[in-house]
VEXVO-132293 format. One line per field, with one value per residue (C-alpha): residue number from 1; y negated, x negated, z. Coordinates in Angstrom, 3 decimals. Example, Ala and Ser with C-alpha at 12.3 -4.5 7.8 and 13.67 -1.06 7.14 Angstrom:
residues 2
resi 1,2
yy 4.500,1.060
xx -12.300,-13.670
zz 7.800,7.140
***
This chain:
residues 192
resi 1,2,3,4,5,6,7,8,9,10,11,12,13,14,15,16,17,18,19,20,21,22,23,24,25,26,27,28,29,30,31,32,33,34,35,36,37,38,39,40,41,42,43,44,45,46,47,48,49,50,51,52,53,54,55,56,57,58,59,60,61,62,63,64,65,66,67,68,69,70,71,72,73,74,75,76,77,78,79,80,81,82,83,84,85,86,87,88,89,90,91,92,93,94,95,96,97,98,99,100,101,102,103,104,105,106,107,108,109,110,111,112,113,114,115,116,117,118,119,120,121,122,123,124,125,126,127,128,129,130,131,132,133,134,135,136,137,138,139,140,141,142,143,144,145,146,147,148,149,150,151,152,153,154,155,156,157,158,159,160,161,162,163,164,165,166,167,168,169,170,171,172,173,174,175,176,177,178,179,180,181,182,183,184,185,186,187,188,189,190,191,192
yy -25.753,-23.447,-23.268,-20.607,-21.097,-20.369,-19.026,-20.742,-20.478,-18.522,-16.220,-15.443,-14.908,-12.476,-10.278,-10.328,-8.991,-6.239,-4.926,-6.623,-9.095,-7.101,-5.995,-9.121,-12.052,-14.816,-15.302,-16.164,-13.859,-11.378,-12.566,-13.374,-9.736,-8.733,-11.154,-10.051,-8.844,-10.143,-8.235,-11.107,-12.258,-11.695,-13.094,-14.688,-16.604,-17.719,-18.782,-20.384,-22.610,-23.485,-21.288,-19.557,-17.833,-14.254,-14.786,-13.666,-16.233,-13.103,-9.399,-7.182,-3.574,-1.450,1.900,3.139,3.091,1.242,-1.526,-1.402,-1.993,-4.648,-6.701,-5.681,-7.469,-10.472,-11.626,-11.059,-13.339,-16.328,-15.496,-14.671,-12.230,-9.350,-7.359,-3.874,-2.502,0.480,0.989,-1.499,1.730,0.279,-2.944,-4.955,-6.893,-7.984,-11.850,-14.391,-16.950,-19.612,-18.810,-17.662,-14.103,-11.345,-8.184,-5.351,-2.847,0.648,1.789,2.650,5.274,7.962,10.925,14.581,17.273,20.898,22.724,26.340,28.216,25.860,25.369,21.632,18.699,15.369,12.469,8.937,5.956,5.640,9.884,10.633,13.917,14.814,14.545,16.247,19.073,19.262,20.036,22.291,24.207,24.162,26.594,28.517,26.592,25.447,21.871,22.924,20.665,17.110,14.379,13.705,10.649,12.739,9.653,6.736,8.355,7.633,9.911,7.241,4.731,8.466,9.370,5.554,5.766,9.763,11.548,10.529,11.922,15.230,18.225,16.904,18.475,21.930,22.874,20.449,19.285,15.749,15.453,18.557,18.956,16.519,17.191,13.719,10.346,7.599,4.370,1.235,-1.023,-5.063,-5.263,-2.636,-0.396,3.085,5.141,8.903
xx -6.264,-5.821,-2.405,-1.461,0.334,4.219,6.118,9.161,12.309,14.267,11.567,11.562,15.396,15.131,12.941,15.317,17.822,16.235,14.510,16.548,16.251,14.512,11.552,10.290,8.099,6.067,5.716,2.006,1.122,1.926,0.933,-2.710,-3.178,-3.557,-5.947,-8.620,-11.092,-11.618,-13.522,-16.484,-15.711,-14.741,-11.377,-12.548,-15.215,-13.051,-10.750,-13.913,-14.074,-10.687,-10.004,-6.696,-7.431,-7.149,-3.770,-0.927,2.292,4.833,4.799,7.211,8.051,9.732,10.740,11.314,9.883,12.715,12.229,8.767,10.148,12.219,9.916,6.980,9.877,10.586,7.416,6.336,9.221,8.230,4.547,3.626,0.684,0.989,-1.378,-0.434,-1.667,-1.722,-3.681,-6.913,-9.235,-11.567,-11.734,-10.670,-7.682,-7.486,-8.369,-5.325,-7.315,-5.169,-2.419,0.772,0.780,3.019,2.067,3.439,3.004,4.193,4.504,8.031,7.379,5.721,7.818,6.630,8.057,6.728,7.973,7.140,7.650,4.846,3.246,2.443,3.822,5.190,4.376,5.235,2.694,2.174,2.079,-1.095,-3.160,-1.963,1.950,0.626,-1.153,2.236,4.744,2.564,2.391,5.746,6.451,3.002,0.954,-2.538,-3.434,-7.388,-8.734,-8.121,-10.199,-11.269,-9.274,-5.680,-3.493,-5.481,-6.470,-3.140,-3.100,-2.326,-5.548,-7.743,-6.222,-7.269,-10.884,-11.054,-11.117,-13.675,-13.422,-15.528,-13.549,-13.057,-15.942,-15.872,-12.061,-11.372,-7.775,-7.814,-9.565,-9.019,-5.403,-3.425,-0.989,0.500,0.677,3.932,2.370,4.655,3.233,3.122,6.110,8.022,7.535,6.487,3.221,3.023
zz 10.126,7.841,5.938,3.515,0.139,0.506,-2.303,-3.418,-1.646,-4.824,-4.795,-0.681,-1.309,-4.567,-2.083,1.053,-1.846,-3.029,0.982,3.110,6.309,8.583,6.056,4.408,6.407,6.275,9.923,10.406,13.056,10.977,7.436,9.361,10.027,6.083,5.698,7.975,4.994,1.689,-1.646,-0.895,2.396,5.569,6.418,9.589,7.859,5.345,8.010,10.111,6.813,6.502,3.406,3.507,-0.199,1.441,3.874,1.473,1.496,3.105,3.515,1.754,2.661,0.198,1.002,-2.419,-5.723,-7.363,-4.886,-5.778,-9.062,-8.455,-6.438,-9.231,-11.617,-9.609,-8.782,-12.519,-13.631,-11.334,-12.076,-8.326,-7.329,-5.730,-3.459,-2.720,0.364,2.583,5.646,4.931,5.283,2.928,5.291,2.145,0.534,-2.734,-2.831,-3.735,-4.548,-3.150,-4.756,-3.119,-3.124,-1.970,0.222,-0.752,2.055,1.162,5.098,4.399,1.890,3.443,2.779,2.618,0.552,0.084,-2.390,-1.301,-4.468,-6.884,-3.460,-4.137,-2.113,-3.111,-1.495,-0.837,-1.058,2.828,3.523,5.269,6.158,8.970,7.644,4.806,6.743,9.873,6.585,5.251,8.233,9.142,5.758,6.597,4.236,4.173,2.767,2.295,4.624,5.810,6.791,10.280,10.586,9.831,9.894,9.333,5.651,3.324,0.329,-2.081,-1.140,-1.097,-4.708,-6.277,-4.646,-5.782,-2.648,-1.129,2.703,3.494,2.414,-0.987,-2.753,-0.803,-1.052,-3.965,-2.430,-3.554,-6.838,-8.794,-7.375,-7.732,-10.527,-11.362,-10.166,-10.609,-10.797,-10.282,-13.027,-12.463,-15.142,-12.790,-15.639,-14.042,-15.603,-14.901
***
């Protein structure tokens, strides 16, 4: 039997206080879905070998940058590793090395705001190209091209890997058009 690592109860309660009871879980069926792949080995092979190192201790779903900051500060205070997660597009998840790890799934952070005056968009970490295109079209704008899998491709994942999709080099819509990125650092500070 594969037994994943657990985080201390006081850490779990601190995370509950940040995001609420409905947006944190250590349910085995849920945490297993975040352990399919790891950097060096497919998760199912690790499970076959009874190696729980790529199964997070819990999954937490923040809705705001402030909640992400609070999660990072709590994890740092208790010395627990974080694994940020969008949609597993690259078929990878950070390896947990057997230590308890908090998986921070940003699926609730999916807002898209279009500024017609500056012809720019402000996107949440889980926003995708389908949302961006739909919001741009509502304002009579076009974002220059989207990948084939518009709702699969999360812009935060794409920007982390310098826009790997078929229209980036033709239209320059990601790698040459990012105005700024706000990143929450492990200590909870913002890097812009």
